[in-house]
C-alpha positions as CSV (number, residue, x, y, z in Angstrom):
1,X,28.1,-27.5,-21.1
2,X,28.4,-25.0,-18.3
3,X,25.7,-22.3,-18.9
4,X,25.8,-19.0,-19.1
5,X,26.6,-16.8,-16.0
6,X,23.2,-14.6,-14.8
7,X,25.1,-11.7,-13.2
8,X,23.1,-8.9,-11.0
9,X,23.6,-6.5,-8.7
10,X,22.1,-4.2,-6.3
11,X,22.4,-0.7,-4.4
12,X,21.7,0.0,-0.6
13,X,21.2,3.7,-0.5
14,X,21.2,5.0,3.4
15,X,21.7,7.8,5.3
16,X,24.8,7.2,6.2
17,X,26.4,4.4,4.0
18,X,26.1,3.5,0.1
19,X,26.4,0.3,-0.7
20,X,26.5,-2.2,-3.6
21,X,27.0,-5.7,-4.2
22,X,27.5,-7.7,-7.6
23,X,26.6,-11.5,-8.0
24,X,25.8,-14.5,-10.4
25,X,24.4,-17.3,-10.8
26,X,25.9,-20.4,-12.8
27,X,24.7,-23.8,-12.4
28,X,22.5,-23.6,-9.8
29,X,25.0,-21.6,-7.5
30,X,25.7,-18.3,-6.5
31,X,28.8,-16.8,-6.1
32,X,29.3,-12.5,-5.1
33,X,31.5,-11.2,-7.4
34,X,32.4,-8.1,-5.3
35,X,30.8,-5.8,-2.5
36,X,31.7,-2.2,-1.8
37,X,30.5,0.7,0.5
38,X,31.1,4.4,0.5
39,X,30.4,6.3,3.7
40,X,28.3,9.2,2.1
41,X,26.6,10.6,5.2
42,X,23.5,11.4,3.1
43,X,21.6,12.2,6.6
44,X,24.4,15.0,7.8
45,X,22.3,18.2,8.5
46,X,18.8,16.6,7.3
47,X,17.2,16.9,11.1
48,X,18.0,20.7,11.1
49,X,17.5,21.7,7.7
50,X,15.1,18.7,6.1
51,X,17.0,18.6,2.9
52,X,20.5,16.7,1.4
53,X,23.2,19.4,1.1
54,X,25.1,20.3,-1.4
55,X,28.2,18.5,-0.2
56,X,25.6,15.1,0.2
57,X,24.6,15.6,-3.1
58,X,28.1,15.7,-4.5
59,X,29.5,12.6,-2.5
60,X,26.5,10.3,-3.0
61,X,26.5,11.3,-7.0
62,X,30.3,10.6,-6.8
63,X,29.6,7.0,-5.0
64,X,27.2,6.6,-7.8
65,X,29.4,7.0,-10.1
66,X,32.1,4.5,-8.6
67,X,29.2,1.8,-8.5
68,X,28.8,2.2,-12.3
69,X,31.8,2.1,-13.1
70,X,32.5,-1.5,-11.3
71,X,29.0,-2.8,-12.8
72,X,31.2,-2.0,-15.9
73,X,33.9,-3.8,-15.1
74,X,32.0,-6.8,-14.2
75,X,30.1,-6.5,-17.2
76,X,26.7,-6.1,-15.1
77,X,23.7,-4.5,-16.9
78,X,20.9,-5.7,-14.6
79,X,20.5,-4.0,-11.1
80,X,18.2,-2.6,-8.7
81,X,19.3,0.6,-6.5
82,X,16.7,1.4,-3.1
83,X,16.7,4.0,-0.9
84,X,15.5,4.1,2.6
85,X,14.6,6.7,5.8
86,X,17.1,9.9,4.3
87,X,15.3,9.6,1.2
88,X,12.0,9.3,2.4
89,X,12.4,12.5,4.7
90,X,14.5,14.9,3.0
91,X,12.3,17.4,0.9
92,X,14.6,17.4,-2.1
93,X,15.1,13.8,-2.4
94,X,13.5,13.7,-5.8
95,X,16.5,16.3,-7.1
96,X,18.5,13.6,-6.3
97,X,16.8,10.5,-8.0
98,X,16.5,13.2,-11.4
99,X,20.2,13.3,-10.0
100,X,21.3,10.1,-10.5
101,X,19.0,9.4,-13.2
102,X,21.2,11.4,-15.1
103,X,24.3,9.8,-14.1
104,X,22.5,5.9,-15.2
105,X,21.1,4.8,-11.5
106,X,17.5,4.6,-11.4
107,X,16.5,4.7,-8.0
108,X,13.6,3.4,-5.9
109,X,12.1,4.8,-2.2
110,X,11.0,2.0,-0.8
111,X,8.8,2.0,2.5
112,X,9.8,1.5,5.9
113,X,7.8,-1.8,6.1
114,X,9.8,-3.1,2.6
115,X,12.9,-2.2,4.2
116,X,12.5,-4.1,7.3
117,X,10.9,-7.2,5.6
118,X,14.7,-7.2,3.4
119,X,16.5,-6.6,6.4
120,X,14.6,-9.8,7.5
121,X,15.3,-11.8,4.8
122,X,18.8,-11.0,5.0
123,X,19.5,-11.2,8.4
124,X,17.9,-15.1,8.1
125,X,19.9,-16.1,5.9
126,X,23.3,-15.5,7.7
127,X,21.9,-17.4,10.4
128,X,22.0,-21.1,12.2
129,X,19.6,-22.6,14.4
130,X,17.7,-19.8,15.2
131,X,13.7,-21.1,15.4
132,X,10.5,-19.6,16.2
133,X,10.2,-16.3,17.2
134,X,12.9,-13.8,17.3
135,X,13.7,-9.9,17.5
136,X,15.6,-8.3,14.9
137,X,17.1,-4.7,15.4
138,X,18.2,-2.6,12.2
139,X,20.0,0.6,13.0
140,X,21.3,3.0,10.3
141,X,21.7,6.6,9.9
142,X,18.4,8.4,10.6
143,X,15.9,5.6,11.7
144,X,15.6,1.9,13.5
145,X,13.6,-0.5,12.3
146,X,12.4,-2.9,15.8
147,X,10.9,-6.2,14.1
148,X,9.2,-9.2,15.3
149,X,10.5,-12.3,12.8
150,X,9.9,-15.8,12.7
151,X,12.0,-17.5,9.9
152,X,12.8,-15.4,6.9
153,X,8.9,-13.5,7.1
154,X,8.2,-10.4,9.1
155,X,5.6,-10.7,12.0
156,X,5.6,-7.2,12.9
157,X,7.6,-4.0,13.0
158,X,8.2,-0.4,14.0
159,X,10.2,2.4,12.8
160,X,11.6,4.5,15.3
161,X,12.2,8.2,14.6
162,X,16.1,8.0,15.7
163,X,19.7,6.5,14.4
164,X,23.1,6.9,14.6
165,X,23.6,10.3,12.3
166,X,20.5,11.8,13.0
167,X,20.5,11.4,16.9
168,X,24.7,12.5,16.9
169,X,23.5,15.9,15.6
170,X,21.1,16.3,18.1
171,X,22.9,16.1,20.7
172,X,26.0,17.9,20.0
173,X,23.6,21.0,19.2
174,X,22.9,21.1,22.7
175,X,26.6,20.9,23.4
176,X,25.6,19.5,26.7
177,X,27.0,16.2,28.4
178,X,27.3,14.2,25.0
179,X,27.1,10.8,26.8
180,X,24.2,11.1,28.7
181,X,22.5,12.8,25.9
182,X,22.5,10.3,23.8
183,X,21.5,8.0,26.7
184,X,18.2,9.9,27.5
185,X,17.4,10.7,23.8
186,X,17.9,7.4,22.7
187,X,15.5,6.6,26.2
188,X,12.8,8.6,25.1
189,X,12.7,7.5,21.4
190,X,12.9,4.0,22.5
191,X,9.7,4.1,24.9
192,X,7.8,6.3,23.4
193,X,8.8,4.3,19.7
194,X,7.3,0.7,21.0
195,X,5.2,1.6,24.1
196,X,2.3,-0.5,23.9
197,X,4.0,-2.8,21.7
198,X,6.2,-4.8,24.4
199,X,4.0,-7.8,25.4
200,X,4.9,-8.2,21.7
201,X,8.4,-9.0,22.2
202,X,7.9,-11.0,25.8
203,X,9.9,-14.5,26.0
204,X,11.9,-14.0,23.1
205,X,15.2,-15.0,24.0
206,X,17.0,-14.5,20.3
207,X,17.9,-10.8,19.2
208,X,19.9,-10.0,16.4
209,X,21.3,-6.5,15.6
210,X,22.4,-5.7,11.8
211,X,23.3,-3.0,9.8
212,X,26.7,-1.0,10.1
213,X,26.6,-0.5,14.0
214,X,25.9,-3.8,14.8
215,X,29.2,-5.0,12.2
216,X,30.8,-2.3,13.6
217,X,30.7,-3.7,17.1
218,X,31.8,-7.0,16.4
219,X,34.7,-5.8,14.4
220,X,36.1,-3.3,17.3
221,X,35.6,-5.3,20.4
222,X,37.3,-8.4,18.5
223,X,40.1,-6.0,17.4
224,X,40.2,-7.0,13.4
225,X,42.2,-4.5,11.5
226,X,40.3,-5.0,8.2
227,X,37.0,-5.6,8.2
228,X,35.8,-9.6,7.8
229,X,33.1,-11.0,7.3
230,X,33.5,-14.0,8.2
231,X,35.0,-12.9,11.9
232,X,32.0,-10.5,12.0
233,X,28.7,-12.8,11.0
234,X,27.2,-14.6,14.1
235,X,29.4,-12.6,17.4
236,X,27.4,-12.3,20.1
237,X,27.8,-9.6,22.6
238,X,26.1,-9.3,26.1
239,X,24.6,-6.1,27.2
240,X,27.4,-5.2,29.4
241,X,29.9,-5.9,27.3
242,X,28.0,-3.5,25.2
243,X,28.3,-0.7,27.7
244,X,32.1,-1.0,28.3
245,X,32.3,-0.3,24.6
246,X,30.0,2.8,24.9
247,X,31.9,4.2,27.9
248,X,35.6,3.5,26.3
249,X,34.5,5.3,23.3
250,X,33.2,8.4,25.3
251,X,36.1,8.6,27.0
252,X,37.9,9.6,23.9
253,X,38.5,12.4,21.5
254,X,37.2,12.3,17.7
255,X,40.5,11.9,16.8
256,X,41.3,8.7,19.2
257,X,38.6,7.0,18.0
258,X,39.4,7.3,14.8
259,X,42.4,5.1,15.0
260,X,40.5,2.3,17.0
261,X,40.5,-0.9,15.5
262,X,38.0,-2.0,13.4
263,X,35.9,1.5,13.8
264,X,36.4,3.1,10.0
265,X,37.0,6.8,11.1
266,X,34.0,8.2,8.9
267,X,32.0,6.3,11.3
268,X,33.8,7.5,14.8
269,X,31.5,10.9,15.3
270,X,28.3,8.6,15.0
271,X,29.3,5.3,16.6
272,X,28.3,6.3,20.4
273,X,25.0,6.9,19.1
274,X,24.5,3.8,17.4
275,X,25.5,1.9,19.9
276,X,23.3,3.9,22.4
277,X,20.4,3.0,20.5
278,X,21.3,-0.9,20.8
279,X,21.5,-0.6,24.5
280,X,17.7,1.4,25.4
281,X,16.6,-1.8,22.9
282,X,18.1,-3.8,25.2
283,X,17.1,-2.4,27.9
284,X,13.7,-2.1,26.8
285,X,13.0,-5.1,25.9
286,X,14.7,-6.8,28.9
287,X,17.2,-8.9,26.5
288,X,20.8,-10.0,27.7
289,X,22.5,-10.6,24.3
290,X,23.2,-9.5,20.8
291,X,23.9,-12.4,18.1
292,X,25.4,-10.0,15.0
293,X,24.5,-10.4,11.6
294,X,26.1,-8.6,8.5
295,X,23.1,-9.5,6.1
296,X,20.7,-6.7,6.4
297,X,19.1,-4.9,3.6
298,X,22.0,-5.4,0.9
299,X,21.6,-9.4,1.3
300,X,18.3,-9.7,1.7
301,X,17.8,-7.6,-1.3
302,X,20.5,-9.2,-3.5
303,X,19.0,-12.6,-2.8
304,X,15.6,-11.2,-3.9
305,X,16.4,-10.1,-7.1
306,X,18.8,-13.1,-7.9
307,X,15.6,-14.9,-7.3
308,X,13.9,-12.5,-10.1
309,X,15.9,-12.0,-12.5
310,X,18.3,-14.9,-12.1
311,X,15.6,-17.7,-11.3
312,X,17.4,-18.6,-7.9
313,X,16.0,-19.3,-5.0
314,X,18.6,-18.6,-2.3
315,X,17.5,-21.1,0.7
316,X,19.2,-20.2,4.2
317,X,21.6,-23.1,3.9
318,X,23.0,-21.9,0.7
319,X,23.2,-18.1,1.4
320,X,25.1,-18.7,4.3
321,X,28.2,-18.9,2.5
322,X,27.6,-15.7,0.3
323,X,29.6,-12.8,2.0
324,X,29.6,-9.3,1.6
């Protein structure tokens, strides 16, 4: 007799994107039911004002209502919602959390360390043949986590005060050479953030990037007309290829960028900044290529929540079949 399915969902509420994923565990097997995302740009104007704008509030609240509708349709009652760097920074984050509570979503602001640990867990689940220590970069809208890992364990991490949204706004305000400003600002943040820590990463060649910038790099270079996680996962990009893409994007205006295959129109303005951060990490640590992971925080969060609520331990070999 088939056992009753255990259904759960998780929400990752980031600076640029709100994401939700649902899964069910039945007869010892896990299956992803849905995975959705909304570009809400909660981090917009956060660098200048230190608070979420009224417009960001409304975009975020609307996304949460849509997510709850999806959970209701799938008859999911157990879910966990976590928020990251933008919520750690915003002075009015508690106001949004109260708004979310009224909607029906309890938001937990997690630490930078837990954020990094979840991203490591999620990214590792998507990788094959990764042995020994490896480096992971998770570049978000308001911050970038550089992590030293072994297996699915976090050994060391550093959170850099630079993300695709905040770096873009910083360089747009200066009104100078946008591309040069992005590279210079990213270089300063990476060098200052990793100062004194460079030897930790010496000799490690496996470099994994996760997050919206990384998956978009994979989608754009492959020219994907629609997002395909099976194509994105495990794609490898060299430093020169990334430099070439950076130059091509800067040669286009915002309207032209929005038409680039594989690039979400809502991400077109901040995409070069995300690439600049990746390029400067590669340069500083002396790395040659990037392995793209579509796992990251959301998959790590989902795996951990399934383990807790459904008593299902998602080993890496089994989790590689879970696409979000």
